[in-house]
N, C-alpha and C positions, 0 to 999 in steps of 0.2 A: 511798429512791431518790436517787441523786446526779445532778444535771443538769450537763452539761458542754457548752460550745460545741463545734461540730463540729471546728473547726480546732485547738482547744486541748486536747482530751481527753488526747492522749498526753503532753503536757508536764505536765498536772496529775496524771496517773497516776504519772509518775516522781517528782514531788514527794511524792505520797502514800506511795510506797514508801520514800522516804528518811526520812520522819518518823514512820512508824508501825511498831509491832510487830504482826505478823499471826499469828493463831493457827494451829497446826499442822493442826487438824481440817479446815479448809475454805479456807485461804488459804496464801500463800507463807510459808515458815518463817523467813525472815530479810529484813531491810530492805536496800534498795540494790542487790540483785542478782537478776536473773531466772534465773540459772543454777542456783540452789538448788532450783528446782521439779523434783520427781521424780514423785510420784504424782498430783499435781493441777496443771493448768496454769491460769494466770490467763486468764480468758476475758472477752471483750467481746461485746456484741450490737450488730450494726448492722442487724439485720433489723427493729428496732422503729421506726425513724424514719419519719414520714409527714408530708406537707404539710397545713397547715390554714390556709386563707385567711380572715382575720379578718372580712371584711365579710359573707360569706354562707354559708360552708361549715363543716361540723363533722364530723370523722371519727367513725364509729360505735364504733371500738375505742378505749376510753379508756386502755388499757394502753400504747398506742403514744405516742411522743413526737410533738410537733407542730412543724411548720415554717411560719412565716408569710412569705409572699412578697407584695411590693407591686409593682404595675405602675404606680404613680402618677407616678413622677418619673424613669423611665429607659426608654429604648427597648430596653435589654438588661438586664431586671431580674435581680438577683442574689438567691440564696436565702440566708436566714438560718436557722440550725438550732439546735434544742435537743436535746441528746443524753441519753438515760437509760440507765443500766446496770441491766438487769433481774436477777432472781434467778437465772435459768438462762441465762447468756450463752454466746457462742461466741467462738472465738479472734479476736482483733483482726487485721484483714486490710487493710493500708494500700493495697495495689493495688486491691482491691475498692472501698474507700471513695473513693479518688481518682477512679477511673473512674466510679463512681456519681454523684459530685458533678459531674464534668465532663459527664456525659450529661444530667443535670437542667438544668445551665446552658445547654447547647446547645439543648434543647427550649424553654427560656424565652426565648432570644434569637433564635429562628428565626421571622421574620415573613414569610418567602417561601413556605414549604411550607404546604399546606392540612392539614386534619385527617387525611386519609388518609396523606399523606406523613409527618406527625409520628408517626402510629401505627406506620408501617413502621420509622421511625428508632428509636423506643422499643423495638420488638421486636428489632431488630438489636443494640441496646445490651444488652438483657436476655440475649441469647445470650452475649455476651462476659462479662457479669457472672456468669452461671452457671459459666463456666469458671474465673473468678477465685475464686469462692466455694468451689469444690471443693478448692482448695489448703489450706483451713483447716477445712472442715466435718468434723465427727467421723463423721457418719453421714447417712443419707438425711433424717432429721428435721431436723437442723441445716441441711443444704443447702436443703431446701425452705423453711424459715423465712427464710433469707437471701434466697432468690429472691422470696418473697412480699413481703418488706420492700422490696426493690428495685423490684418492680412497683408497689407503693403510691406510692413516691416519684416514679417516672416518670409514673404516672397523673395526679398532681396538679401536675405541673410547669407546665402551661398550663390555667388554669381554663376558658377558653372552648372549648378543644379536648379537654377531659378525657374526654368520652364515647367518642370514637373510640379514644383511647389506652387507656383503661381496659378497654373491651370486647375490644379486640384482645389485650391482655395476659391478661385473664381466660380467654378461650378457649384461649390458648396454655398457661396454667397447667393448665387442665383436661385438655388433651390430654397434656401432659407427665406429669401425675399418673397418667393412665390407662396410658400406655406404661410408666412405671416399675413400676406394679402388675404388669403382665404380665411384664416383664423380671425382676423380683425373685422371682417365683414359679418361674422357671426356674433360679434360682441366685442366691447373694448377689452384690451389686454394690457396688463401692467408690464414694465420691462422684465420683471421676474418671470411672469408667465411666458413672455416671448423668448427669454433665455432658455427656459425649460424646453420649449418647443424646438428651438434651434439645436439644443444638445441632443434631443431625440433624433432629429434629422441627421446630424453628423454621425451619430452611432450607426444609423442605417446606411449612410454613405460609406463608412469604413467597412461594413460587411459587404456592401456591393463591390468595393474595390478588390476584396479578396476573390469574389466570384469572377471579376473581370480578369484577374491574373490567371485563373483556370481557363478562361476563354482564350486568352492569348496563347496558352500552351496548345489548346485544341487547333487554333488557326495554324500554328507552325507545324504541328503534326500532319495536318491536312496538306499544307504546302509540300512537306517532305514526301508524302505519299504520291502526290500528283506530279511533282517536278524533279524528284531525286533520280538517281541513276536507275537505269533498267537492270533487271536481274542479270547476272552473268549467265552465259550459256550453260544450260543443264542445271542451274541452281535457282531456286525460287526466292532466295534472299537478296535483299539490297545491302550492299556494302558501301558505306559512306564515310569519307574522311572529312571531318570538320575541323577547321582552324579557328580558334577564338582567343580571347585575351581578357584580362581584368577580372572583376568579380561582379556579375550582374544577376540579379534575381530573375530578370526576364529570360536570360539565357539558360539559367538552371531550370526554370519552369519549362522552357521550350524543349530542352534535351530530355528531361524526365518524361514529359508528355509524349514525345516521339517514341521513346522506348515502350511505354505502357500501351500506346494506342496502335502502333505499327509493329506487330509481333514478328514480321519478316525482315525488319531492319536491324542491321548490325552497325554500330557506330564506333569509329576510332576518332577520338577527340584529342587534338593537340592544343594545349593551352600554353600561351606565352606567359612566363612567370610574372610579367608586369611590374617591373621595378618602378619606384623604389620601395613600395610597401608590399610587393609580392602578392598582389591580389589574386593573380592567377593560381598560385598554390592554395590560397584560401578557397577559391571557387572549386578547385578539384576536390578538396576535402569535403566541401558541402555536398557536391554531387554524389560522391561515394557514400556519404553517410545517409543520403536520402533515397538513393535508388533501391528498388525492391530486389529481393534475392533472385526471383525468376529473371529479372531484367539484367542483372549483373553480368550474366554470361554473354550478353550481346553488347557489352560496353567495354572499351579499352581506352584508358586515359594515359597520355604522356605529357610531361611538362618540359618545355623547351626554353632556353634563355632567349631574351628578346633579340639578341644579335643574330640568332639563327632563323629569323623570320623568312628570309628568302629560300633557304634550304627546305624548311618544313612547308612552305607555301606551294612549292613546285608540284606536289601531287595531291593537293587539297581539292576536294570536289566542291566544298562550300566554305566560304569565309563568313563566319557568323559574328556580327557586331551588335552590341547593345547601343544605347544612345542616352546621352544626358540632355541633348537639345537637338531638335530637328527644325531647320529653317524652312520657310515657306517654299523655297526652290528645291528642297530635297537634300541640301547639305546637312551633314550630321556631325555634331560635336561628341566626341567620345574619348576614352582614355588614350593617351599618347601611345603610339604604336599601331593604332588602327589604320592610319593612312598607309604606312609601310606594308601592312598585311594585305590591304586591298590592292595596292599597286603591284607589289611583288607577285601576288597570285594571278592577277590579270595579265601581267607581262609574261609569266612563265607557263601559264595554263589558260589558254583562251576560252576553254569550256567551263571554267569555274563560275559559280554563282556567288555574288557578294550580297548577303542578306542582312538587313537591319531588322532586329526583333525588338519591339518597344511598345510601351503603352502609348496610346494616341495623345495623352496629355503632355508628352515631351515636345509636341509641335507648337511653335510660337508664331505669333502674328507677323505678317509682313511689316518690315520696318524695325523689328526688334530681333533680327536674326542672330547677330553675333553678340555673344555674352561678354562681359568684362573678363579680362584675363585673370585667372586665379593662380597666384604664385605661392610656392611653399618654401619653407625654411631649408637651407642647404643641408642641414643635419639629416634630413630624410634620406639623402643619398650618401653623405659622407660617413654615416654610422656603419655602413657596410665595409668601410676601409679600415676598421679597427685593427685588423691583423697585419696591416702594412706598417712597417717601421717608420715610414716617411709621413704617415697620415697627419700628425699634429702640425708639422710645418707646411704640408701641402694645403691644408684647409685655409691657411693664412695667405697663400700666394696665388690661388686660382679662384676664378669665378665658377659657380656651380649653376647649371641650368635648372630652373625650378618650376617649369610649366608642365602640368601633367594632363592637360587636355588639348586636343587638336581637332581641326575640321577635316572631314572627308567630303570632297565635292560629290554632288549627286551623280556626276557622270561615271563615277566608279561603282555605283550601287545599282543592283538589278531590281530589287524588290524590297518593300517595307511590309513586314508582317506585324499587324496590330491586333488588339482585341476586337476591333470593329471591322476587320477585313484585311485582305491582302491587296496592297496598293502599289501603284507606280507613282511617279512624281506628281501627276495630276491629282491623285487622291490626297496627297500631302498638301497641295496648294489649296484644295477645297476645304480641308480641315483647318488650315491656317486662317482662312477668311472667316470661318466661324469663331475661332478663338479671338480674332480682332474685334468682332462684333460684341462678344461678351465682355471683353476687357474694356472697351470704350464705355459700355453700359455701366459696369461696376466701378471702374477706377477712373473713368474719364472726367468725372466731375467731382466736386468736393463733397 
């Protein structure tokens, strides 16, 4: 196997052609010119590249090349790739490769979107990649290998968010494969035909995902109606204090749906500011800009500093957490501060309910529970020190903690609200087993 850096493989290929005499049986018949190829084309494989984060993750498929990405020293981490030419390659496709690299880079540098948004973006990128792959794929087999390779790279672009991205792409691949099976039974299809069919399927999936977001809101509103506080004596209204943090589209959907569907519920929502990027403040702004005028009277929002978590948790009725990753045993990875909120609330208020609201595609298969640690540049925190006179020297003298995600053990969580239902830990375990089955089918082989 010959390893080539991603950006240099074409140059090295041409150098190889200029200095080597290639045999007629399985390679180009003359050096220095690609035009002499008649019966056999020089082929490259790009479907084999896959990301491997050195600290904690290891890809199961050892025939794939590995990519190591570090989030230690850059707010917009760049991907470094190793490229392997396999024994049965496909035609080199520069447009496909360029767009794939760009798509991975965009996922790695997007710190505004949540896991759901990144998954949607990855799926949209896959749609374009399928179209580009069809221009050089020889048949359905080549096309699907290229698509699987792209899905792998997109899946591991962001370690902390990989569950949502991976599961979204896995389900898309499964649906595409099923549709292709039906279509090819009716008659032969060219790679271009198959690409068009796949793009139509992905468009339908993206619409379906929007509908599932609405369903998630309905499920949480139902849970609130069934399990929230009883009305105060002489008052028909429910008064609920919710503590939450970070910026989650699932939490926004859940809160807005509760207000619109439960007209007798009044919410006080305390949002931790969620340093260093202050996502809590961003989420508060999004909620206020999205809530309808009739519902605004039943909503009160306050923002609290992260260090006040114990104080504001003492009288919370519900701790509402999003999720970037849910392990098969019910542990949840979310924005740092989530563990403190859950433990403080449980310790100070035994009747509190700790609720995770999340798409079910955040659940990962057993054996892949804990994601690689994603570390961020110290500047994300130190930029807030600009008003301090000692800031310049302090940055040089101290280490800055740069991990923005942490795990909340399942023992601190009461319920998981998903678009597919309201679950306990057993429900999560069953969903994880299903994910493992699909993952092995799609990604387990070459």
